[in-house]
C-alpha positions as CSV (number, residue, x, y, z in Angstrom):
1,M,95.0,75.7,127.3
2,D,94.9,71.9,127.8
3,S,91.4,70.4,127.6
4,I,91.5,69.2,131.3
5,W,92.1,72.8,132.4
6,V,89.3,74.1,130.3
7,L,87.0,71.5,131.8
8,A,88.1,72.5,135.3
9,V,87.4,76.2,134.6
10,C,84.0,75.3,133.0
11,I,83.0,73.4,136.1
12,L,84.5,75.7,138.7
13,A,82.6,78.7,137.3
14,P,79.2,77.4,138.1
15,M,80.5,75.9,141.4
16,A,81.7,79.4,142.4
17,V,78.2,80.7,141.7
18,G,76.9,77.9,143.9
19,M,79.2,78.7,146.7
20,A,78.3,82.4,146.5
21,N,74.6,81.4,146.5
22,S,75.0,79.2,149.5
23,Y,76.7,82.0,151.4
24,A,73.8,84.4,150.4
25,T,71.2,81.8,151.7
26,R,72.8,80.4,154.8
27,K,71.2,82.8,157.4
28,S,67.8,83.0,155.8
29,I,67.6,79.2,155.4
30,R,67.8,79.0,159.2
31,N,65.8,82.1,160.3
32,W,63.4,83.2,157.6
33,Y,62.7,80.3,155.2
34,P,61.2,78.0,157.9
35,T,58.7,80.8,158.8
36,I,57.1,81.2,155.3
37,S,54.4,79.0,153.9
38,K,55.6,76.5,151.3
39,P,53.7,73.9,149.3
40,P,53.8,70.3,150.5
41,W,55.9,69.3,147.5
42,T,58.8,71.5,148.6
43,P,62.0,69.4,148.7
44,P,63.9,69.1,152.0
45,N,66.7,71.6,152.5
46,W,69.4,68.9,152.5
47,L,68.5,68.0,148.9
48,F,69.5,71.3,147.3
49,A,73.3,71.1,147.7
50,P,73.7,67.7,146.1
51,V,71.3,68.5,143.3
52,W,73.0,71.8,142.5
53,T,76.4,70.2,142.7
54,V,75.4,67.6,140.0
55,L,73.7,70.3,137.9
56,Y,76.8,72.6,138.0
57,I,79.1,69.8,137.0
58,M,76.7,68.9,134.1
59,M,76.5,72.6,133.1
60,G,80.3,72.9,133.1
61,T,80.8,69.7,131.1
62,A,78.2,70.9,128.6
63,M,80.1,74.2,128.1
64,W,83.4,72.3,127.8
65,L,82.0,70.2,125.0
66,V,80.8,73.3,123.2
67,L,84.2,75.0,123.6
68,G,86.0,71.9,122.3
69,S,83.8,71.5,119.3
70,E,84.6,72.5,115.7
71,A,81.5,74.7,115.4
72,P,81.9,78.2,113.9
73,T,83.5,80.7,116.2
74,E,80.3,82.9,116.1
75,T,78.2,79.9,117.3
76,I,80.6,79.1,120.1
77,T,80.6,82.7,121.1
78,L,76.8,82.9,121.2
79,A,76.6,79.6,123.2
80,F,79.2,80.9,125.6
81,G,77.4,84.2,126.0
82,L,74.0,82.5,126.7
83,W,75.7,80.2,129.2
84,V,77.2,83.1,131.0
85,L,73.8,84.9,130.9
86,Q,71.9,82.0,132.5
87,L,74.7,81.5,135.0
88,G,74.5,85.2,135.9
89,L,70.8,85.0,136.4
90,N,71.3,81.9,138.5
91,A,73.6,83.9,140.7
92,L,71.0,86.7,141.1
93,W,68.1,84.4,142.3
94,S,69.4,83.3,145.7
95,P,70.3,86.8,146.8
96,A,66.9,88.1,145.7
97,F,64.9,85.2,147.3
98,F,66.9,84.6,150.4
99,G,69.2,87.6,150.8
100,R,66.5,90.3,150.3
101,R,63.7,87.9,151.2
102,D,61.9,89.0,148.1
103,P,60.3,86.0,146.4
104,P,58.3,88.2,143.9
105,S,61.5,89.7,142.5
106,A,63.2,86.3,142.6
107,L,60.4,84.9,140.5
108,K,61.0,87.5,137.8
109,I,64.6,86.5,137.7
110,L,63.6,82.9,137.4
111,F,61.3,83.6,134.4
112,V,64.1,85.3,132.6
113,M,66.6,82.6,133.6
114,D,64.3,79.8,132.3
115,I,64.1,81.6,128.9
116,A,67.9,82.0,128.9
117,I,68.4,78.3,129.7
118,I,66.1,77.3,126.9
119,A,68.0,79.6,124.5
120,N,71.2,78.2,125.7
121,I,70.0,74.6,125.1
122,W,68.8,75.6,121.7
123,V,72.2,76.9,120.7
124,F,74.1,74.1,122.4
125,W,72.0,71.6,120.4
126,T,73.4,73.1,117.1
127,V,76.9,72.4,118.4
128,S,76.7,69.3,120.4
129,V,73.5,67.3,121.1
130,T,75.3,65.8,124.2
131,S,75.9,69.3,125.6
132,A,72.2,70.2,125.1
133,L,71.1,67.0,126.8
134,L,73.4,67.7,129.7
135,M,71.5,71.0,130.2
136,L,68.0,69.4,130.3
137,P,68.1,68.4,134.0
138,Y,69.0,72.0,134.8
139,L,66.1,73.3,132.8
140,A,63.8,70.8,134.6
141,W,65.1,72.0,138.0
142,G,64.7,75.6,136.9
143,L,61.1,75.1,135.9
144,F,60.5,73.2,139.1
145,A,62.1,76.1,141.1
146,T,59.8,78.5,139.1
147,A,56.7,76.6,140.1
148,L,57.8,76.4,143.7
149,N,58.6,80.1,143.7
150,I,55.1,80.9,142.3
151,R,53.5,78.9,145.0
152,V,55.5,80.5,147.7
153,V,54.5,83.9,146.5
154,Q,50.8,82.9,146.3
155,L,50.8,81.1,149.7
156,N,52.4,84.1,151.5
157,D,50.2,86.7,149.9
158,W,52.9,88.9,148.5
159,P,51.4,91.7,146.3
160,E,52.4,90.0,143.0
161,A,50.5,86.9,144.0
162,S,47.3,88.2,142.6
163,R,48.9,88.7,139.2
164,I,50.2,85.1,139.2
165,S,47.0,83.3,140.2
């Protein structure tokens, strides 16, 4: 497969997750999300789509760099598996938070996703420093989302909030 097609697939995969997530969130963003308590540092709703678009492009480009490297096949396979894992966890968060309106369960997904992203970056680093660096903004956004999700759980007095305080 030509390199440009591999790049396109690597970028389209996370973009497809983003599209599915936006579909899962659309109704709740309008009807439910405005009714729950959020911390004052919650970003405006319009910011999420452009941020995620950039992050998905960076994630796809990072994977493409790894796939095009001359690293051992086992390392590339591990890097790809971790990339798919964190992307799969990313795909689970929005349906949990917005679809099921279950921030405590969504928070558990985020904790595991953050660990998967860190592991992904670690393995990417051994293959391509550039690919690892491309994943750092995603990690930062994931950690920010985790902090935001924690505060939402706490502010809305879900049962898990007492264990997070």
